[in-house]
C-alpha positions as CSV (number, residue, x, y, z in Angstrom):
1,M,0.0,0.0,0.0
2,G,1.3,3.5,-0.9
3,K,1.8,6.5,1.3
4,M,-1.3,8.3,2.5
5,Q,-2.0,11.6,0.9
6,L,-2.6,14.9,2.7
7,G,-6.1,14.9,4.3
8,Q,-6.6,11.1,3.9
9,R,-7.6,9.1,6.9
10,A,-6.1,5.8,7.8
11,G,-8.3,3.0,6.4
12,Q,-9.9,5.2,3.8
13,N,-8.5,3.2,0.9
14,L,-10.0,0.0,2.4
15,I,-13.4,1.7,2.9
16,T,-13.4,3.1,-0.6
17,S,-12.5,-0.2,-2.1
18,Y,-15.3,-1.9,-0.1
19,M,-17.8,0.6,-1.2
20,N,-16.8,0.2,-4.9
21,T,-17.4,-3.6,-4.8
22,F,-20.8,-4.7,-5.6
23,P,-22.1,-7.0,-2.8
24,N,-23.2,-10.5,-3.7
25,Y,-26.9,-9.8,-4.3
26,T,-29.4,-12.2,-5.6
27,F,-32.9,-11.5,-6.9
28,R,-35.6,-14.1,-6.4
29,E,-39.3,-14.6,-6.1
30,A,-40.7,-14.4,-2.6
31,Q,-41.8,-17.5,-0.8
32,L,-44.4,-18.1,1.9
33,S,-41.4,-18.4,4.3
34,D,-40.6,-14.7,3.6
35,L,-43.8,-13.6,5.4
36,M,-42.0,-12.5,8.6
37,F,-39.3,-10.6,6.7
38,Y,-42.1,-8.8,4.8
39,Y,-44.0,-8.1,8.0
40,D,-41.0,-6.9,10.0
41,S,-39.7,-4.7,7.1
42,L,-43.0,-3.1,6.3
43,S,-44.0,-2.6,9.9
44,S,-40.8,-0.6,10.4
45,T,-41.9,1.9,7.8
46,E,-45.4,2.6,9.0
47,L,-46.5,5.0,11.8
48,V,-49.2,2.6,12.9
49,L,-49.1,-1.0,14.1
50,I,-49.9,-3.5,11.4
51,D,-52.1,-6.3,12.6
52,S,-50.0,-9.5,12.1
53,F,-53.1,-11.8,11.6
54,E,-54.5,-9.5,8.9
55,F,-51.1,-9.0,7.4
56,E,-50.6,-12.8,7.0
57,I,-54.0,-13.2,5.3
58,N,-53.3,-10.3,3.0
59,F,-49.8,-11.6,2.2
60,K,-51.0,-15.1,1.3
61,Q,-53.8,-13.6,-0.9
62,K,-51.4,-11.5,-2.8
63,F,-48.9,-14.3,-3.0
64,E,-51.6,-16.5,-4.8
65,D,-53.0,-13.7,-7.0
66,V,-51.7,-13.8,-10.6
67,N,-51.7,-10.0,-10.8
68,Y,-49.3,-9.5,-7.9
69,F,-45.5,-10.2,-8.0
70,M,-43.4,-10.4,-4.9
71,F,-39.6,-10.5,-4.8
72,V,-36.8,-10.5,-2.4
73,I,-33.2,-9.4,-2.8
74,E,-30.6,-11.3,-0.7
75,D,-27.0,-10.7,0.3
76,L,-25.3,-14.0,0.8
77,G,-28.6,-15.8,1.4
78,K,-30.0,-13.2,3.9
79,P,-33.1,-11.1,2.8
80,V,-32.2,-7.4,2.7
81,G,-35.0,-6.0,0.5
82,L,-38.5,-6.7,-0.8
83,V,-40.8,-5.5,-3.5
84,V,-44.5,-6.0,-4.3
85,L,-45.7,-5.2,-7.8
86,Q,-49.2,-5.2,-9.2
87,K,-50.2,-5.7,-12.9
88,V,-52.9,-3.2,-13.7
89,K,-55.2,-2.5,-16.6
90,N,-57.8,0.3,-16.9
91,L,-60.9,0.3,-19.1
92,S,-59.6,3.6,-20.7
93,D,-56.1,2.2,-21.4
94,P,-55.9,-1.4,-22.6
95,S,-52.1,-1.5,-22.2
96,P,-51.1,-3.1,-18.9
97,W,-48.7,-1.5,-16.6
98,V,-47.0,-2.5,-13.3
99,E,-47.3,-0.5,-10.1
100,I,-44.7,-0.7,-7.5
101,L,-46.8,-1.0,-4.3
102,E,-44.0,-1.7,-1.8
103,F,-40.2,-1.3,-2.1
104,F,-38.1,-1.7,1.0
105,I,-34.3,-2.1,1.6
106,L,-32.8,-2.7,5.0
107,S,-31.2,0.6,6.1
108,K,-27.6,-0.8,6.3
109,Y,-27.8,-1.8,2.6
110,R,-29.2,1.4,1.3
111,K,-25.7,2.9,0.7
112,L,-24.5,-0.4,-0.7
113,Q,-26.3,-0.1,-4.0
114,A,-29.0,-2.6,-3.0
115,A,-31.8,-0.4,-4.3
116,D,-30.1,0.2,-7.6
117,Y,-29.5,-3.5,-8.1
118,F,-33.0,-4.4,-7.1
119,Y,-34.7,-1.7,-9.2
120,Q,-32.6,-2.9,-12.3
121,K,-33.8,-6.5,-11.7
122,I,-37.5,-5.3,-11.3
123,E,-37.3,-3.3,-14.6
124,E,-35.8,-6.3,-16.4
125,Y,-38.6,-8.6,-15.0
126,V,-41.3,-6.2,-16.1
127,K,-39.8,-5.9,-19.6
128,E,-39.7,-9.7,-19.9
129,M,-43.5,-9.7,-19.1
130,G,-44.0,-7.5,-22.2
131,I,-45.0,-4.5,-20.1
132,F,-43.4,-1.2,-20.9
133,K,-44.8,1.2,-18.2
134,M,-44.4,1.3,-14.5
135,N,-46.0,3.6,-11.9
136,V,-45.1,4.3,-8.3
137,A,-46.5,6.6,-5.6
138,C,-44.2,8.3,-3.1
139,K,-45.1,10.0,0.1
140,I,-45.2,13.7,-0.5
141,N,-42.3,14.6,1.9
142,S,-40.1,11.7,0.9
143,T,-37.7,13.6,-1.3
144,I,-35.0,10.8,-1.2
145,T,-37.5,8.3,-2.6
146,Q,-38.8,10.8,-5.2
147,H,-35.2,11.5,-6.3
148,F,-34.6,7.8,-6.6
149,Y,-37.4,7.4,-9.1
150,T,-36.9,10.6,-11.0
151,K,-33.3,9.7,-11.5
152,R,-34.6,6.5,-13.2
153,G,-36.8,8.4,-15.6
154,F,-40.1,8.5,-13.7
155,K,-42.2,11.7,-14.3
156,I,-45.0,13.1,-12.4
157,Q,-48.3,12.2,-14.1
158,K,-50.9,13.0,-11.6
159,K,-51.5,13.8,-8.0
160,L,-52.9,11.1,-5.8
161,Y,-55.3,12.2,-3.1
162,A,-56.4,10.1,-0.1
163,K,-59.0,10.5,2.6
164,F,-59.7,8.3,5.6
165,I,-63.4,7.8,6.1
166,G,-64.4,6.9,9.6
């Protein structure tokens, strides 16, 4: 190893070389055994408690539904991310598209290009299905998420409004 340059910290070359290596990610279809990973991951992003019994029923229904696609990204066999996609068709537009309903990466993998790898695999999968349009909704204050998608060519098409009735 060469001499350190002015302003360089000890170990910086090791950190830089680690960050430049692509971790050993694998992309696979979700399995029923991924239920708890999905539950724990999605529960960590919500401000309200997700009922585990209802979550399990919902997960299994979507798992069996031909219009839903669920995937996991792993690093050395350990799940580190998930996605739920839905194939959609409107009466007014006969061309199907895929909506990204859930996309989650464990926090320690967010700076290790896991989301980039995962998104690339998702887009490849959607193209293989013969679908050429994807939609995603982001929370209004989630500028990091919005930037992630706009950097990949997503454009604002419409505003989504929600109302809780109770």
